[in-house]
N, C-alpha and C positions, 0 to 999 in steps of 0.2 A: 675432468668435473661429472656429477653423476646430476637427472636435475630430474626433473619429477612435475605434475600438479595438483594437489588436491581438491577437496571437489568444490564446488560455488554454488549458492543456493539458486540461484539467477538462472543457474546454464542448462537452458533447453536442444543446447543444438544450434539454433537457429534463432538467436534473442541478438546476437552482436558478440558475444562475449567471445574474448581472444588470446592472449599470450604469445608474449612478445619476451624476446630474449635483448636486452643491449651489451656487446659487448667493448667492450677500451684496454688499448692496448701504449706502453711507452715506447716501442719497436716496432716500425711492422710486419704480421703476415700475416701468416695461414693458419683455417682450423678448417672439422668438420665436426658436424652435430650427425646422426644419428641411433639410432633406436641398434638393441640387438643383433635383431635376427637380417640390418638393414630393408626392412622393407621401407623406412624413411631415412634420406642421407639428403645431411644437403652443405656441398660446404663454401667456406665464407673466408673473408679481404680484411683484415682489420688495416688502418690508416691510425698513424699515435697522433692522435686532439682529438678523435674523432670515432661517436659513436658506428655500428654495426650496428640492427637494426635484424634479427630474423625472427620471424612468422610462423611460431607452432603449429604442428598440423592437429584438427581439432579431437582427430583423434587421441592424445595424448592425453581431451580433458575426462578426469573421474569421473565415470557415468556408472560404475556395474554396484553390483551390494555391498555394502560396508559391513564389513569383515570378513572377507575375501581374498584370497591374493589376485592380483592382478600385472599385467605383462604394463607397465607406462611411464615408463628410465624411459631417460635417453643420453645417451653419456660422449662430450664433447671432449677434443681435443685439437691444440694448436701448434705450431711453431716453434712458438715462443708464451714466457704469462701473460696473461692474460684477465680482466675484472672483469668476471659473470654479472650482472641483475636482472635480476626476474621479475617480471611487471605481469598480473594477471587480472583479466577484469572481466567483470562478469556484465554490466550492461553500462553506458553512457555515465554513471554515477555510484557504479560499486567496481572501485578497486587496489589491490596491493602491491606493493614489492615486495622484495628483498633476495640481500648479496644471498651470492651461490660457492659455499668452500671448494677448494682443489683437495680433488681425493688426499693429498697429504693430509689437511686440516680436518680429514673427520677422522673420528675415531667409534669404541668401543660402549660408553657405555653414557645415559645421559638420561637427562631428567625434563622434563614439561612444563612450558609457560605455558599458558594459552590465559581464555577471559571466558563465560559467559553470564549473559546478563539477558534473562527476556524482560520488557516493556511492560507487556500487561499479557489479558491471558491471551487474549488473538496469537500476539508476535511471538515468535519463540527466538531462542540462541540456540547451535550448539557449536558446543567446542569440543576440536578434532587431534589428531594428529597421524601422521601418515607413515612410514617407515621404510625405506627405500633399500635395495638391497646392494651391492657395488663387488661380490664373489658369491659362486656356486656354490649351495650348501650352510650358507647360512644359517643355523638356531639362534633366536631371540626371543629370547625371555619378556615378556612384556606387563609390568606391574597396575597395569588404571589405577586410579584415585576415586572415578564412580564410573556407576553401569553406566554403558553401555543404549544405544539408540535401539540395537536388536533385543536387551532385558539380560547380557552377561556382563555376572556380577565380578565385582573390583580385584578378580582373584590372581597371583600369579599364572598364564598359562604360556607357552613353546607359540609360536613358525617360526617353517623351515623356508627359507627367503631365498629361488639367486639371481643371477647377476639383472637388472631391469627391473624387478617383482619387485612391490608396490602390495602394502599392509592398508588399509584404515581404521581405524577405530574412531568414533565418535561419542559423546557425551550424549547423557538421555536430554532431554529437552531442560533447556538452562543451570548442567551438573560441568560445572566449571571442571576441568581436568592436571592440570595445575599438580602438579606434583607427583602421574604417574611416571612408572620408571620404563627405561626402555635396555636390552644389558646385552650383546652380541653375547652368544660364547664363543674362543678360544681367540680371542684376535681380532675376532673377524671385525670390519670396517662394517656403516651403514651409513647412511642420510635418515635424515629425522627434520621432520618437517611440526611445528605445530601453527597453534589459532584458532580458527572458528571458522564453522564455513560459515556462519550471520550473527553479528550482535548487536546489543547499545548501550549507549553507554549512564547510568543510571542519571547526568542532565544533558540524557541526547534528549532529539523529536520524535517519541516512536509514533506520535499522529502524524508528524510530516514523513513520518518513513528513513527517520535520523537511523541505518542499518548502514553496517559494510563487513565486506570479509576480512580476517585478519589470517596476516598470512608471514612467520619467518620461520628460513633452514636452523633451526637448533645447533647452537657450539655442545660441542661434546663435558663433559664435567671434568675430564683431568685437565681443559682449560679456563677454568671459570676465573675466579679473583675477589678482589675484597673492599677496591674505591671506586668509587662513579661521580659523574659528572653528567648533571641533567641539563638542560635551559627549556623553558616551556618555548612554545611557537609564539611569536611578537603581536601577533594578530587573535594571539590566546588568552582567556582572564585565565586557563590553571588549566593545567590535564593530570591524569594516575600516574598511578609509581606504586611502580610492584616488588615488593624482592622476595626469592625463594629459597628457604634454605631448603641445605646437603646434603648438613651434617647436623647430629644437638647439640643443641648449646647453642647457636649462632646470636651473637649480641649483632643489633642491629642499631645503627647510628641512623641519625640525619640530620642533615647542621651541627655535631654532635650535639643531640641528644640523642640521650638512650631510650627509642621507642616499642623494640619488643625482643624477646629473648623465643626465639624459631627451633620445634625440635625439625628434623630431618622432614622434608614432604610439609611443611608446614609457610605459611606466606604471613606476607604483612602489605599494605597497601594504604593510600591515603593522598589525597592532590597537589597537587604544587604549585604556588604561584608563583616564585620564584628562584631564579640560579639557587641550585641545593646538588648539596651533596652529603655521596648514602654510603659513609664506611661500616665492615663488620669485621669480624676477630676470625672467620672461617670463610671458607668459598660461599660466591653466590650465585644464583641467577637472578637479575634483573632485566625488570624491560619498564617501559615509559609505553602511554594510550592516550591517544588522540584523544579529547572528549567530544569535541566539535563543540555550539553552546546552538541555544532554540532562543529563537523573539517571536512574540506573540506566536506562536506553535508551530515554527517553520524553520529550518535547519540548515546552519549552515558548516559547512562540514562534518563528515562521518565520524566512529572511532578509526583508527589504525593503529599499530603495536610495531613495536618498538623493541627489542635488547639492544642494552645498553650496554657497549665496551666497556670492560674493566683499565682501567686506566696499567695494571697490572701486559698488558694486551692492544699495550697505546702503540696507532703506526706510524709509519714518517711521513707515509708516499704515499696515496686513494684520488684516483678520477672517480667523479659522482655525476649522477646523468643528473639531470633537470626537464623532462618530458616534454614535447615540442604539443603546442596546446590541450593539453587534458580536459574532457569538456567537463566544465562544472569551478574549473579549478584556477581563481585567482592571483593566488598569490604562492610560489614556491620558496624555499629558503634551506637554508644550509649549518647548523648548530656547531661550531667549531672549540674546542674547549682543550684547554694548553697551561700552563705552568706559564705562569707572569714573566716571569723570568727567561722565558724563552719564547713568547708573542714577537717579538721583533726578526724571531727566526719564518715565522708564516706566509710562505707562501702561495696564492691562488694564479694560475694558467703566467705563471714568473710576474702578476704583479710581487707587491710589500704590501699584507693585511696590516702589520704590525698592528696598525695607530688604526682601526676599529673592534680593538678588546676592550671592555672591561672586566674588571678586578671580579671577584665574586662575594658578596654582601658579608656573607656571616665567614668567608676561609680566605682573605686575599691575593693570598699568594696562588691563588687558577684561574683564570681570568675565560672570555669566553666571546665570541662574536655570533655576530645573527646577521648574515648576510643574504638578502633577496638576490634572487635568481631567474634571469631568462632561462629560454629553452638550452640547450645544449647539454658539453661536457666541459667539467672541469676540473682543474688537476688539483689537487688541497699535498705541500708538506711543508713538511716543519722538521731541521735532524736531530730535535731532540724526544722528541711523537706527539702526537693528537691525538683524540678524539671524537667525531663528529659523525654527527644524526644530519639527514636531506625530510623533511617534513614539505605537505601540502594542501589546504586545504581553501576551501571559499572563503571569501568574504563580501558582503556588502552583498548579496543575489541570494538567489531562491536556490542552493541543490542541495546534495550532502556527502558532491564528490573529496577524496582525500588521498592521502596516504604517506608513508613513513616508511624509511629505510637504513639502519647504519654504513658508511661508508669505512667497516671490516675490523677486520680483527689479526692483530699477530700473534700468529698460535701458533709458530714455530718460532725463538728467539732463539740466532745461530749464537750469542754472547755467550748467552745461556744455559748449561748443563750439566745433566749428568750424570757421572762416568761409572760403568760396573765394574766390578776389579781390572779397572784400571783400560775400561774399552767407555770410551766416549759415546752420551747417546741424548737428539738430543730429545725427537718429540715422538713417541708411539711405535719406536724400534722393539727387540724381539730378544731377549740372550737367553739361551738353555743352561739348567745347570741338573744338578743331580739332588730329589729329597737331604733334608738332611746334614747340604753343600753351605758352611756361612759364606753369602755372598755382601761384596766391600761397595759398597758405597759414598758417591762424594760428588758435593755439590760446585760445581768448576763457576765461577763470570770471570771473561777474557777482561771486562774494562774496571772494575770497582772489587771492593769484598761484601761477601754477603752479612748483613750485622745476626741475623735471625737466621736461621734451616730447620722445618719440621719438615721432619717421610712421617708420608698416611699410609701402613700398609693393609689388605684386603680382607688379612681375620680379624680389621678393629684396634690391630698395638697404632700403637706414631711412635717416633722415637725423634731429638733435636741433637745439630750439631754438621758444620762441613761435612765428615765422616760416621756413619754407621755400619753399621754392620747385622745385621738378616740373617738366619738360619728359615726356611719354607717347610713345615713337617711333611706338607702331603702336594699328591701330582697335582699339574697338570701349570692353569695360562694363571700368574697372579698380576696384576697389575699396584704396581708403587708409580703413591703421587707428590716431588717436590711438593712445599710450598718454602720461596726464598725473600725475604727484605732485602733493602739498602737501603743507603744514607744516597 
């Protein structure tokens, strides 16, 4: 894993800001976290079923200038598979959490999901994204969707990152960087964080300070999906959903109703108050934002951001963390989504939780469970797959504390892969061919038959079928995306 800490609005080095890693594993293991040059190094042990908590040093907080190269990345390695969650706290009332993706799940192409809403002329909102290099000499093309806080215009520019180096771009006041495009050349991998240094939401309480930082580690564009299940937190009247198109002519359906047709970089947002299903005809990025609520100028919960796992990337096992006694937080929940026929296959800490599920009101073939959590680690399993999000906020108390994060995505499906000229490939594998040489692509799945397969090539062409042939005219690195459907 590679990890870094984006900029926090409330951080000044002394006001209680901190960052922690929560590490869990299904088997006892050991590991190390260190910066590139070994100036900081810490060994750790992980015991099955218990989170190991690591405090990150203050020197890793982003205090540098915008749009400059900083050495703020750290590398995590372990003796066995682990799951890593980053918690960032600006003050006792401002914090967020995100899953950290392992190195093999990173990619070269990303599109930014962010949010910006300035509540009034006094407060401000600054969306941002940060790029972290994991290989030396990585050239990255950055195409921001909005002008930066330093006045940089939204045109493509190139930066070069070495291993462990970061670059932070922040939008000008109240400008939303959603739709920004980040591309690492020569198929090199990078880490991308997105969100906001500080933002409000339209129904939060600006006069009561109802703001929060937003942070999520972005997933590569070749691991996106077309179907998403969302449920609002039990103590929230409504939440905000946002869908970002990665291709032109993307149809967005909410609970079976066509609500938008988007071009690449366009987004749709609306509130939802019931369990909701989003479906699209092309891969999209979907997020939901906890908005908190306001009563008599008092804020109950602040904004948080969760990148929603598509059904195509459903996981079979994940360990989530409910942090111990976060200041101001009174309720922590996990929202779990499954196919209704699979609900009785659901377990939490080895206890069957099938009876806790209810069906979606508009799509009864799907079911959801909302379970309140005490502090600790919870391992969720379902043999046929699930998606889940963790959320926390205050209730019946004056505070703005909140956070949310996804339980994870299966970004590398071992039972589904593309065969390239007879050579198997799952995710992010490279093959070498000569220009004008015909390349054969075949979609393979071990447990069922595809109903439809589409192949998207980086010259804009699209082909369909289990087996296709493609000739590349230009030298260089070409990316191919296989999108498959099955019953």
